[in-house]
VOVOGU-695979 format. One record per residue (C-alpha): residue number from 1; residue in one letter; chain; x, y, z. Coordinates in nm, 3 decimals, always signed. Example, Ala and Ser with C-alpha at 12.3 -4.5 7.8 and 13.67 -1.06 7.14 Angstrom:
BEGIN
{pos 1; code A; unit A; c1 +1.230; c2 -0.450; c3 +0.780}
{pos 2; code S; unit A; c1 +1.367; c2 -0.106; c3 +0.714}
This chain:
BEGIN
{pos 1; code M; unit A; c1 +1.048; c2 -2.302; c3 -0.790}
{pos 2; code M; unit A; c1 +0.729; c2 -2.228; c3 -0.601}
{pos 3; code S; unit A; c1 +0.743; c2 -2.116; c3 -0.240}
{pos 4; code L; unit A; c1 +0.461; c2 -2.119; c3 +0.011}
{pos 5; code V; unit A; c1 +0.445; c2 -1.830; c3 +0.255}
{pos 6; code T; unit A; c1 +0.226; c2 -1.865; c3 +0.560}
{pos 7; code F; unit A; c1 +0.116; c2 -1.540; c3 +0.719}
{pos 8; code T; unit A; c1 -0.055; c2 -1.582; c3 +1.055}
{pos 9; code R; unit A; c1 -0.254; c2 -1.281; c3 +1.167}
{pos 10; code N; unit A; c1 -0.218; c2 -1.376; c3 +1.535}
{pos 11; code N; unit A; c1 +0.157; c2 -1.311; c3 +1.513}
{pos 12; code A; unit A; c1 +0.117; c2 -0.964; c3 +1.367}
{pos 13; code L; unit A; c1 -0.183; c2 -0.846; c3 +1.566}
{pos 14; code P; unit A; c1 -0.174; c2 -0.955; c3 +1.929}
{pos 15; code L; unit A; c1 -0.443; c2 -0.703; c3 +2.017}
{pos 16; code L; unit A; c1 -0.689; c2 -0.879; c3 +1.789}
{pos 17; code R; unit A; c1 -0.822; c2 -1.215; c3 +1.900}
{pos 18; code T; unit A; c1 -0.925; c2 -1.312; c3 +1.548}
{pos 19; code S; unit A; c1 -0.693; c2 -1.570; c3 +1.393}
{pos 20; code I; unit A; c1 -0.656; c2 -1.593; c3 +1.019}
{pos 21; code T; unit A; c1 -0.393; c2 -1.774; c3 +0.815}
{pos 22; code V; unit A; c1 -0.328; c2 -1.670; c3 +0.458}
{pos 23; code R; unit A; c1 -0.124; c2 -1.875; c3 +0.216}
{pos 24; code I; unit A; c1 +0.050; c2 -1.699; c3 -0.070}
{pos 25; code Q; unit A; c1 +0.191; c2 -1.897; c3 -0.359}
{pos 26; code L; unit A; c1 +0.426; c2 -1.730; c3 -0.605}
{pos 27; code N; unit A; c1 +0.736; c2 -1.782; c3 -0.805}
{pos 28; code S; unit A; c1 +1.014; c2 -1.685; c3 -0.563}
{pos 29; code A; unit A; c1 +1.252; c2 -1.622; c3 -0.853}
{pos 30; code S; unit A; c1 +1.039; c2 -1.324; c3 -0.957}
{pos 31; code L; unit A; c1 +1.071; c2 -1.151; c3 -0.620}
{pos 32; code S; unit A; c1 +1.402; c2 -0.978; c3 -0.689}
{pos 33; code S; unit A; c1 +1.280; c2 -0.852; c3 -1.026}
{pos 34; code L; unit A; c1 +0.969; c2 -0.684; c3 -0.881}
{pos 35; code V; unit A; c1 +1.093; c2 -0.575; c3 -0.541}
{pos 36; code R; unit A; c1 +1.450; c2 -0.486; c3 -0.450}
{pos 37; code L; unit A; c1 +1.509; c2 -0.580; c3 -0.088}
{pos 38; code E; unit A; c1 +1.821; c2 -0.437; c3 +0.074}
{pos 39; code E; unit A; c1 +1.879; c2 -0.526; c3 +0.437}
{pos 40; code K; unit A; c1 +2.096; c2 -0.278; c3 +0.627}
{pos 41; code Q; unit A; c1 +2.214; c2 -0.247; c3 +0.985}
{pos 42; code G; unit A; c1 +1.893; c2 -0.268; c3 +1.188}
{pos 43; code Y; unit A; c1 +1.654; c2 -0.188; c3 +0.904}
{pos 44; code A; unit A; c1 +1.583; c2 -0.255; c3 +0.539}
{pos 45; code V; unit A; c1 +1.489; c2 -0.075; c3 +0.218}
{pos 46; code V; unit A; c1 +1.200; c2 -0.220; c3 +0.018}
{pos 47; code A; unit A; c1 +1.209; c2 -0.069; c3 -0.332}
{pos 48; code M; unit A; c1 +0.934; c2 -0.142; c3 -0.584}
{pos 49; code H; unit A; c1 +1.075; c2 -0.214; c3 -0.929}
{pos 50; code K; unit A; c1 +0.808; c2 -0.283; c3 -1.189}
{pos 51; code P; unit A; c1 +0.869; c2 -0.033; c3 -1.472}
{pos 52; code P; unit A; c1 +0.730; c2 +0.189; c3 -1.590}
{pos 53; code V; unit A; c1 +0.489; c2 +0.280; c3 -1.305}
{pos 54; code N; unit A; c1 +0.505; c2 +0.009; c3 -1.035}
{pos 55; code S; unit A; c1 +0.145; c2 -0.090; c3 -1.103}
{pos 56; code L; unit A; c1 +0.011; c2 -0.327; c3 -0.841}
{pos 57; code S; unit A; c1 -0.056; c2 -0.645; c3 -1.035}
{pos 58; code L; unit A; c1 -0.124; c2 -0.973; c3 -0.858}
{pos 59; code E; unit A; c1 +0.243; c2 -1.067; c3 -0.886}
{pos 60; code M; unit A; c1 +0.361; c2 -0.728; c3 -0.758}
{pos 61; code I; unit A; c1 +0.126; c2 -0.741; c3 -0.458}
{pos 62; code Q; unit A; c1 +0.243; c2 -1.090; c3 -0.369}
{pos 63; code A; unit A; c1 +0.607; c2 -0.993; c3 -0.412}
{pos 64; code L; unit A; c1 +0.562; c2 -0.705; c3 -0.166}
{pos 65; code S; unit A; c1 +0.389; c2 -0.938; c3 +0.078}
{pos 66; code E; unit A; c1 +0.669; c2 -1.192; c3 +0.043}
{pos 67; code S; unit A; c1 +0.927; c2 -0.919; c3 +0.106}
{pos 68; code L; unit A; c1 +0.757; c2 -0.818; c3 +0.431}
{pos 69; code S; unit A; c1 +0.735; c2 -1.183; c3 +0.538}
{pos 70; code E; unit A; c1 +1.107; c2 -1.220; c3 +0.469}
{pos 71; code L; unit A; c1 +1.186; c2 -0.916; c3 +0.685}
{pos 72; code E; unit A; c1 +0.966; c2 -1.046; c3 +0.966}
{pos 73; code K; unit A; c1 +1.137; c2 -1.385; c3 +0.948}
{pos 74; code N; unit A; c1 +1.475; c2 -1.214; c3 +0.974}
{pos 75; code K; unit A; c1 +1.354; c2 -1.011; c3 +1.277}
{pos 76; code C; unit A; c1 +1.400; c2 -0.681; c3 +1.096}
{pos 77; code K; unit A; c1 +1.302; c2 -0.387; c3 +1.316}
{pos 78; code G; unit A; c1 +1.201; c2 -0.138; c3 +1.047}
{pos 79; code F; unit A; c1 +1.201; c2 -0.056; c3 +0.679}
{pos 80; code I; unit A; c1 +1.176; c2 +0.222; c3 +0.423}
{pos 81; code L; unit A; c1 +0.924; c2 +0.161; c3 +0.145}
{pos 82; code T; unit A; c1 +1.015; c2 +0.338; c3 -0.178}
{pos 83; code S; unit A; c1 +1.048; c2 +0.303; c3 -0.554}
{pos 84; code A; unit A; c1 +1.339; c2 +0.212; c3 -0.781}
{pos 85; code C; unit A; c1 +1.155; c2 +0.364; c3 -1.080}
{pos 86; code P; unit A; c1 +1.231; c2 +0.734; c3 -1.143}
{pos 87; code G; unit A; c1 +0.941; c2 +0.975; c3 -1.102}
{pos 88; code I; unit A; c1 +0.690; c2 +0.721; c3 -0.971}
{pos 89; code F; unit A; c1 +0.619; c2 +0.571; c3 -0.630}
{pos 90; code S; unit A; c1 +0.332; c2 +0.352; c3 -0.748}
{pos 91; code A; unit A; c1 +0.050; c2 +0.424; c3 -0.992}
{pos 92; code G; unit A; c1 -0.178; c2 +0.203; c3 -0.784}
{pos 93; code L; unit A; c1 -0.375; c2 -0.107; c3 -0.875}
{pos 94; code D; unit A; c1 -0.309; c2 -0.254; c3 -1.218}
{pos 95; code I; unit A; c1 -0.638; c2 -0.180; c3 -1.398}
{pos 96; code R; unit A; c1 -0.574; c2 -0.472; c3 -1.632}
{pos 97; code E; unit A; c1 -0.631; c2 -0.706; c3 -1.337}
{pos 98; code M; unit A; c1 -0.989; c2 -0.579; c3 -1.316}
{pos 99; code Y; unit A; c1 -1.072; c2 -0.553; c3 -1.686}
{pos 100; code Q; unit A; c1 -1.238; c2 -0.862; c3 -1.834}
{pos 101; code P; unit A; c1 -1.080; c2 -1.090; c3 -1.573}
{pos 102; code T; unit A; c1 -1.143; c2 -1.452; c3 -1.490}
{pos 103; code E; unit A; c1 -1.329; c2 -1.480; c3 -1.160}
{pos 104; code E; unit A; c1 -1.054; c2 -1.696; c3 -1.010}
{pos 105; code R; unit A; c1 -0.775; c2 -1.446; c3 -1.080}
{pos 106; code L; unit A; c1 -0.988; c2 -1.149; c3 -0.976}
{pos 107; code K; unit A; c1 -1.057; c2 -1.313; c3 -0.640}
{pos 108; code E; unit A; c1 -0.692; c2 -1.400; c3 -0.590}
{pos 109; code F; unit A; c1 -0.592; c2 -1.045; c3 -0.684}
{pos 110; code W; unit A; c1 -0.826; c2 -0.884; c3 -0.430}
{pos 111; code S; unit A; c1 -0.755; c2 -1.136; c3 -0.156}
{pos 112; code S; unit A; c1 -0.381; c2 -1.077; c3 -0.202}
{pos 113; code L; unit A; c1 -0.434; c2 -0.702; c3 -0.172}
{pos 114; code Q; unit A; c1 -0.632; c2 -0.754; c3 +0.148}
{pos 115; code T; unit A; c1 -0.344; c2 -0.963; c3 +0.283}
{pos 116; code L; unit A; c1 -0.084; c2 -0.701; c3 +0.195}
{pos 117; code W; unit A; c1 -0.285; c2 -0.425; c3 +0.362}
{pos 118; code L; unit A; c1 -0.337; c2 -0.629; c3 +0.680}
{pos 119; code Q; unit A; c1 +0.030; c2 -0.714; c3 +0.684}
{pos 120; code L; unit A; c1 +0.157; c2 -0.361; c3 +0.618}
{pos 121; code Y; unit A; c1 -0.096; c2 -0.160; c3 +0.818}
{pos 122; code G; unit A; c1 -0.066; c2 -0.395; c3 +1.115}
{pos 123; code S; unit A; c1 +0.309; c2 -0.450; c3 +1.101}
{pos 124; code K; unit A; c1 +0.517; c2 -0.460; c3 +1.419}
{pos 125; code M; unit A; c1 +0.806; c2 -0.314; c3 +1.220}
{pos 126; code A; unit A; c1 +0.853; c2 +0.061; c3 +1.209}
{pos 127; code S; unit A; c1 +0.804; c2 +0.192; c3 +0.856}
{pos 128; code V; unit A; c1 +0.866; c2 +0.506; c3 +0.654}
{pos 129; code A; unit A; c1 +0.735; c2 +0.569; c3 +0.304}
{pos 130; code L; unit A; c1 +0.986; c2 +0.753; c3 +0.088}
{pos 131; code I; unit A; c1 +0.753; c2 +0.887; c3 -0.181}
{pos 132; code N; unit A; c1 +0.981; c2 +0.973; c3 -0.470}
{pos 133; code G; unit A; c1 +0.715; c2 +1.016; c3 -0.739}
{pos 134; code H; unit A; c1 +0.344; c2 +0.996; c3 -0.818}
{pos 135; code A; unit A; c1 +0.133; c2 +0.801; c3 -0.567}
{pos 136; code P; unit A; c1 -0.233; c2 +0.788; c3 -0.671}
{pos 137; code A; unit A; c1 -0.493; c2 +0.537; c3 -0.548}
{pos 138; code G; unit A; c1 -0.322; c2 +0.214; c3 -0.437}
{pos 139; code G; unit A; c1 +0.014; c2 +0.394; c3 -0.427}
{pos 140; code C; unit A; c1 -0.134; c2 +0.637; c3 -0.176}
{pos 141; code L; unit A; c1 -0.274; c2 +0.345; c3 +0.024}
{pos 142; code L; unit A; c1 +0.070; c2 +0.183; c3 +0.052}
{pos 143; code A; unit A; c1 +0.221; c2 +0.511; c3 +0.172}
{pos 144; code M; unit A; c1 -0.054; c2 +0.567; c3 +0.430}
{pos 145; code C; unit A; c1 +0.009; c2 +0.223; c3 +0.577}
{pos 146; code C; unit A; c1 +0.354; c2 +0.336; c3 +0.685}
{pos 147; code D; unit A; c1 +0.421; c2 +0.513; c3 +1.014}
{pos 148; code S; unit A; c1 +0.568; c2 +0.820; c3 +0.845}
{pos 149; code R; unit A; c1 +0.564; c2 +0.963; c3 +0.493}
{pos 150; code I; unit A; c1 +0.843; c2 +1.166; c3 +0.335}
{pos 151; code M; unit A; c1 +0.771; c2 +1.310; c3 -0.012}
{pos 152; code V; unit A; c1 +1.003; c2 +1.458; c3 -0.271}
{pos 153; code N; unit A; c1 +0.886; c2 +1.798; c3 -0.395}
{pos 154; code G; unit A; c1 +0.800; c2 +1.851; c3 -0.759}
{pos 155; code K; unit A; c1 +0.515; c2 +1.769; c3 -0.996}
{pos 156; code S; unit A; c1 +0.417; c2 +1.442; c3 -0.829}
{pos 157; code K; unit A; c1 +0.074; c2 +1.404; c3 -0.670}
{pos 158; code I; unit A; c1 -0.079; c2 +1.175; c3 -0.411}
{pos 159; code G; unit A; c1 -0.433; c2 +1.080; c3 -0.313}
{pos 160; code L; unit A; c1 -0.720; c2 +0.835; c3 -0.352}
{pos 161; code N; unit A; c1 -0.865; c2 +0.922; c3 -0.693}
{pos 162; code E; unit A; c1 -1.081; c2 +0.613; c3 -0.743}
{pos 163; code T; unit A; c1 -1.398; c2 +0.809; c3 -0.826}
{pos 164; code K; unit A; c1 -1.226; c2 +0.954; c3 -1.133}
{pos 165; code L; unit A; c1 -1.215; c2 +0.596; c3 -1.265}
{pos 166; code G; unit A; c1 -1.576; c2 +0.522; c3 -1.171}
{pos 167; code I; unit A; c1 -1.470; c2 +0.314; c3 -0.870}
{pos 168; code V; unit A; c1 -1.571; c2 +0.349; c3 -0.504}
{pos 169; code A; unit A; c1 -1.282; c2 +0.319; c3 -0.258}
{pos 170; code P; unit A; c1 -1.334; c2 +0.012; c3 -0.033}
{pos 171; code F; unit A; c1 -1.416; c2 +0.074; c3 +0.332}
{pos 172; code W; unit A; c1 -1.065; c2 -0.018; c3 +0.445}
{pos 173; code F; unit A; c1 -0.912; c2 +0.234; c3 +0.204}
{pos 174; code K; unit A; c1 -1.151; c2 +0.488; c3 +0.357}
{pos 175; code D; unit A; c1 -1.061; c2 +0.389; c3 +0.712}
{pos 176; code T; unit A; c1 -0.690; c2 +0.429; c3 +0.637}
{pos 177; code F; unit A; c1 -0.758; c2 +0.772; c3 +0.482}
{pos 178; code V; unit A; c1 -0.968; c2 +0.889; c3 +0.778}
{pos 179; code N; unit A; c1 -0.706; c2 +0.771; c3 +1.026}
{pos 180; code T; unit A; c1 -0.447; c2 +0.971; c3 +0.834}
{pos 181; code I; unit A; c1 -0.613; c2 +1.303; c3 +0.745}
{pos 182; code G; unit A; c1 -0.941; c2 +1.311; c3 +0.939}
{pos 183; code V; unit A; c1 -1.309; c2 +1.274; c3 +0.855}
{pos 184; code R; unit A; c1 -1.391; c2 +1.597; c3 +0.675}
{pos 185; code Q; unit A; c1 -1.081; c2 +1.606; c3 +0.457}
{pos 186; code S; unit A; c1 -1.139; c2 +1.239; c3 +0.367}
{pos 187; code E; unit A; c1 -1.508; c2 +1.289; c3 +0.288}
{pos 188; code R; unit A; c1 -1.435; c2 +1.570; c3 +0.044}
{pos 189; code A; unit A; c1 -1.126; c2 +1.412; c3 -0.114}
{pos 190; code L; unit A; c1 -1.290; c2 +1.071; c3 -0.163}
{pos 191; code Q; unit A; c1 -1.591; c2 +1.223; c3 -0.339}
{pos 192; code L; unit A; c1 -1.382; c2 +1.442; c3 -0.567}
{pos 193; code G; unit A; c1 -1.106; c2 +1.189; c3 -0.627}
{pos 194; code S; unit A; c1 -0.858; c2 +1.459; c3 -0.525}
{pos 195; code L; unit A; c1 -0.488; c2 +1.434; c3 -0.596}
{pos 196; code F; unit A; c1 -0.265; c2 +1.659; c3 -0.389}
{pos 197; code T; unit A; c1 +0.066; c2 +1.828; c3 -0.464}
{pos 198; code P; unit A; c1 +0.341; c2 +1.766; c3 -0.206}
{pos 199; code D; unit A; c1 +0.273; c2 +2.098; c3 -0.032}
{pos 200; code E; unit A; c1 -0.103; c2 +2.036; c3 -0.031}
{pos 201; code A; unit A; c1 -0.048; c2 +1.687; c3 +0.107}
{pos 202; code L; unit A; c1 +0.175; c2 +1.829; c3 +0.380}
{pos 203; code K; unit A; c1 -0.089; c2 +2.086; c3 +0.474}
{pos 204; code I; unit A; c1 -0.360; c2 +1.824; c3 +0.535}
{pos 205; code G; unit A; c1 -0.130; c2 +1.572; c3 +0.702}
{pos 206; code L; unit A; c1 -0.121; c2 +1.319; c3 +0.420}
{pos 207; code V; unit A; c1 +0.259; c2 +1.342; c3 +0.428}
{pos 208; code D; unit A; c1 +0.483; c2 +1.446; c3 +0.717}
{pos 209; code R; unit A; c1 +0.775; c2 +1.609; c3 +0.538}
{pos 210; code V; unit A; c1 +0.845; c2 +1.749; c3 +0.190}
{pos 211; code L; unit A; c1 +1.207; c2 +1.764; c3 +0.072}
{pos 212; code P; unit A; c1 +1.354; c2 +1.933; c3 -0.236}
{pos 213; code D; unit A; c1 +1.530; c2 +1.631; c3 -0.390}
{pos 214; code P; unit A; c1 +1.563; c2 +1.252; c3 -0.356}
{pos 215; code E; unit A; c1 +1.896; c2 +1.272; c3 -0.174}
{pos 216; code A; unit A; c1 +1.759; c2 +1.501; c3 +0.098}
{pos 217; code A; unit A; c1 +1.441; c2 +1.295; c3 +0.123}
{pos 218; code T; unit A; c1 +1.639; c2 +0.973; c3 +0.165}
{pos 219; code A; unit A; c1 +1.848; c2 +1.123; c3 +0.445}
{pos 220; code V; unit A; c1 +1.537; c2 +1.244; c3 +0.627}
{pos 221; code A; unit A; c1 +1.360; c2 +0.909; c3 +0.577}
{pos 222; code E; unit A; c1 +1.655; c2 +0.728; c3 +0.735}
{pos 223; code S; unit A; c1 +1.663; c2 +0.976; c3 +1.023}
{pos 224; code E; unit A; c1 +1.286; c2 +0.945; c3 +1.073}
{pos 225; code L; unit A; c1 +1.304; c2 +0.566; c3 +1.084}
{pos 226; code K; unit A; c1 +1.586; c2 +0.575; c3 +1.337}
{pos 227; code E; unit A; c1 +1.373; c2 +0.803; c3 +1.556}
{pos 228; code F; unit A; c1 +1.091; c2 +0.547; c3 +1.554}
{pos 229; code L; unit A; c1 +1.337; c2 +0.268; c3 +1.631}
{pos 230; code Q; unit A; c1 +1.459; c2 +0.448; c3 +1.943}
{pos 231; code I; unit A; c1 +1.121; c2 +0.382; c3 +2.106}
{pos 232; code P; unit A; c1 +1.078; c2 +0.038; c3 +2.269}
{pos 233; code A; unit A; c1 +0.928; c2 -0.175; c3 +1.993}
{pos 234; code M; unit A; c1 +0.630; c2 -0.321; c3 +2.178}
{pos 235; code V; unit A; c1 +0.530; c2 +0.011; c3 +2.333}
{pos 236; code R; unit A; c1 +0.546; c2 +0.181; c3 +1.996}
{pos 237; code Y; unit A; c1 +0.350; c2 -0.098; c3 +1.828}
{pos 238; code L; unit A; c1 +0.076; c2 -0.109; c3 +2.093}
{pos 239; code S; unit A; c1 +0.041; c2 +0.269; c3 +2.071}
{pos 240; code K; unit A; c1 -0.001; c2 +0.244; c3 +1.694}
{pos 241; code M; unit A; c1 -0.264; c2 -0.026; c3 +1.737}
{pos 242; code R; unit A; c1 -0.472; c2 +0.208; c3 +1.955}
{pos 243; code I; unit A; c1 -0.541; c2 +0.395; c3 +1.631}
{pos 244; code R; unit A; c1 -0.537; c2 +0.113; c3 +1.374}
{pos 245; code E; unit A; c1 -0.688; c2 -0.183; c3 +1.556}
{pos 246; code A; unit A; c1 -1.055; c2 -0.109; c3 +1.474}
{pos 247; code A; unit A; c1 -0.988; c2 -0.076; c3 +1.101}
{pos 248; code L; unit A; c1 -0.783; c2 -0.396; c3 +1.091}
{pos 249; code K; unit A; c1 -1.043; c2 -0.587; c3 +1.288}
{pos 250; code D; unit A; c1 -1.319; c2 -0.464; c3 +1.057}
{pos 251; code L; unit A; c1 -1.155; c2 -0.614; c3 +0.749}
{pos 252; code L; unit A; c1 -1.059; c2 -0.935; c3 +0.929}
{pos 253; code E; unit A; c1 -1.421; c2 -0.989; c3 +1.029}
{pos 254; code N; unit A; c1 -1.566; c2 -0.890; c3 +0.691}
{pos 255; code R; unit A; c1 -1.302; c2 -1.017; c3 +0.454}
{pos 256; code E; unit A; c1 -1.521; c2 -1.258; c3 +0.256}
{pos 257; code K; unit A; c1 -1.800; c2 -1.002; c3 +0.229}
{pos 258; code D; unit A; c1 -1.556; c2 -0.738; c3 +0.103}
{pos 259; code L; unit A; c1 -1.417; c2 -0.984; c3 -0.153}
{pos 260; code N; unit A; c1 -1.762; c2 -1.066; c3 -0.287}
{pos 261; code T; unit A; c1 -1.863; c2 -0.700; c3 -0.294}
{pos 262; code F; unit A; c1 -1.555; c2 -0.611; c3 -0.494}
{pos 263; code V; unit A; c1 -1.595; c2 -0.895; c3 -0.743}
{pos 264; code N; unit A; c1 -1.963; c2 -0.818; c3 -0.799}
{pos 265; code F; unit A; c1 -1.896; c2 -0.445; c3 -0.841}
{pos 266; code A; unit A; c1 -1.587; c2 -0.480; c3 -1.063}
{pos 267; code T; unit A; c1 -1.764; c2 -0.711; c3 -1.307}
{pos 268; code T; unit A; c1 -2.070; c2 -0.491; c3 -1.364}
{pos 269; code D; unit A; c1 -2.118; c2 -0.367; c3 -1.720}
{pos 270; code A; unit A; c1 -2.084; c2 -0.003; c3 -1.615}
{pos 271; code V; unit A; c1 -1.750; c2 -0.055; c3 -1.439}
{pos 272; code Q; unit A; c1 -1.612; c2 -0.273; c3 -1.719}
{pos 273; code K; unit A; c1 -1.707; c2 -0.009; c3 -1.974}
{pos 274; code G; unit A; c1 -1.538; c2 +0.264; c3 -1.772}
{pos 275; code L; unit A; c1 -1.221; c2 +0.059; c3 -1.726}
{pos 276; code G; unit A; c1 -1.213; c2 -0.017; c3 -2.097}
{pos 277; code I; unit A; c1 -1.236; c2 +0.351; c3 -2.186}
{pos 278; code Y; unit A; c1 -0.959; c2 +0.433; c3 -1.939}
{pos 279; code L; unit A; c1 -0.727; c2 +0.165; c3 -2.079}
{pos 280; code Q; unit A; c1 -0.794; c2 +0.293; c3 -2.433}
{pos 281; code S; unit A; c1 -0.696; c2 +0.643; c3 -2.324}
{pos 282; code L; unit A; c1 -0.371; c2 +0.508; c3 -2.179}
{pos 283; code A; unit A; c1 -0.295; c2 +0.323; c3 -2.504}
{pos 284; code K; unit A; c1 -0.337; c2 +0.646; c3 -2.702}
{pos 285; code K; unit A; c1 -0.092; c2 +0.827; c3 -2.475}
{pos 286; code N; unit A; c1 +0.167; c2 +0.557; c3 -2.537}
């Protein structure tokens, strides 16, 4: 059965006077298989479940967006974003979506990602990312959209490593990065495609806490979320928007241009060749 989700930007961003309505169409039966949504007393846990690496395919992006819409509809006050797949938070965008795509699907893929970012980065709900594994590229973006980031110590890394794949991070990825770790750290990391260990990420402010194991990290994530929820919701939200409003407004006003820029760039011969080589290297590892 197909469900139609209407996401109205006016409802999520009262500070912005731009109105935009996005319609997402997906198979609602697939939601529970891609995202595990557990509503608790006063908050919820949103756990990505797309083995083996929670890659952000079109369906996964739309399932996350649908989950957030469901929480908003149920007047949820906050959520923890995490992974149900051991050792991985999210490996980022599914490269297969960008390799030899049809133009229609590529546009839907990117537009859905724009919608998810607007929805998550501009959410009225308090949010904590419980990063229990690797979080490169799009995985890092999801984590940065949350109000707080708790990372499990170990071999996992986090960062925007797009340049290593021959891709330039979109301006709204950059804006999110700058708002999180500052201009100079972002400038260097974006050029080098840097991935940071948990301790390195903590040092530059990419994460807020590093815990020794998943159990400790979960407890701290729950405590952190409860701390955010103690603040009056509208005051907390408006304070957050003082930092995020400009970035959100920029994408809202340049959404079509960003979509066309991405499609034109992703379909160039050079980018397609690089993506093909990368996918071949992944196939050899498997």
